C-alpha positions, 0 to 999 in steps of 0.5 A, a space after each residue: 275347717 275354718 268358717 272364714 271364707 277365702 276373701 275374708 282370709 285374703 282381706 285379713 292378710 292384706 290388713 296385716 301387711 298394711 298394719 305392719 307397713 304403717 308401723 314399720 315404714 315411717 323411719 324408712 321413708 324418712 331415711 329415703 327423703 334424707 338420702 335424697 336431700 344429701 344427694 341434692 341439697 338444693 332440691 325443693 320438696 316438690 322435686 324430692 317428692 317427684 324423685 320418690 314417685 319416679 323411683 316407685 314407678 320404676 320399681 313397680 314396673 320392673 316387679 310387674 314385668 318379672 311377675 308377668 314373665 312367669 306366665 311365659 311358662 305354658 300351663 304350670 307357669 300361668 297357674 303359679 302366676 295366678 295362685 302365688 303371684 297375684 297374692 304375693 305380688 299384691 302384698 309386696 305392692 301394698 308395702 311399697 305403696 305405703 312406703 312411697 306415700 309416707 316418703 312423699 309426706 316426709 318430703 313435704 315436711 309432714 310429721 306422721 310420728 303418731 301412728 293413727 294420723 299416719 294410718 289415716 293419711 295412708 288410708 286417704 291416699 289409697 282410698 282416693 286412688 281406689 275410689 273408696 275415700 267416701 267420708 274421709 276428709 282430705 289430708 290437707 283438711 286434717 292438717 288444717 285441724 291441727 293434725 298431721 303436724 307437730 301439734 297432734 295433741 291440739 285436737 282429740 284423736 277419737 274421730 281419727 281412731 273411729 274413721 280408721 277402724 270403720 273404713 280401714 279394711 274396706 279401703 285396703 280391699 278396694 285398693 287391692 281389687 283395683 290394682 289386681 284388676 290392672 295386673 290381671 292381664 299379666 296372667 296370660 300365657 306365652 310371655 304376653 303377661 310380662 308387658 301387661 304386668 309391667 304396664 298395669 303396675 306402671 299405671 297403678 304407680 303413676 296414679 297413686 303417686 299423683 294422688 299422694 302428691 296431691 294429698 301431701 303438698 
């Protein structure tokens, strides 16, 4: 039996999903913004970002309602929700949150091609929402230093690498803890959870969207 505790394993799973999303979701985020601009060529950056956040909020609300509806099945349904839903849903929400934040950054014209800058930006957004961004400068401060733009080579990256390594797992776990607390009520039986799951996800999406816009605009 592994010496790792269940929380350690859960944290590793979260970080694996986060790292994969950091690596893979940037192109998808750019595509989302490009598609919005093709549909609405006169839209401002603020309007495109607002559309991204609006879709994110809608999608997470639906996901929360569907996941919470599992609790409508007495007994076993609640167990399925607790054992499978919280972990599986949490990983899905983390991936969706990364995509939303990256799309907001793209809407405001930030170049996040450098993976470490991308990771820093995402950790800052998740950490600011979850109350775990101590020691991390706002993204606007990073941009002012010459990072997060096409001038990424103008400033040494050692500090960004060090911060990402030092705070990455703490930030992601804190995000998961706060978002999980909002969704926990959806584990109630007899369908009560459907509304609570939707409501919890809606609150999370609304708050995280506001933070993303504040960081990147």
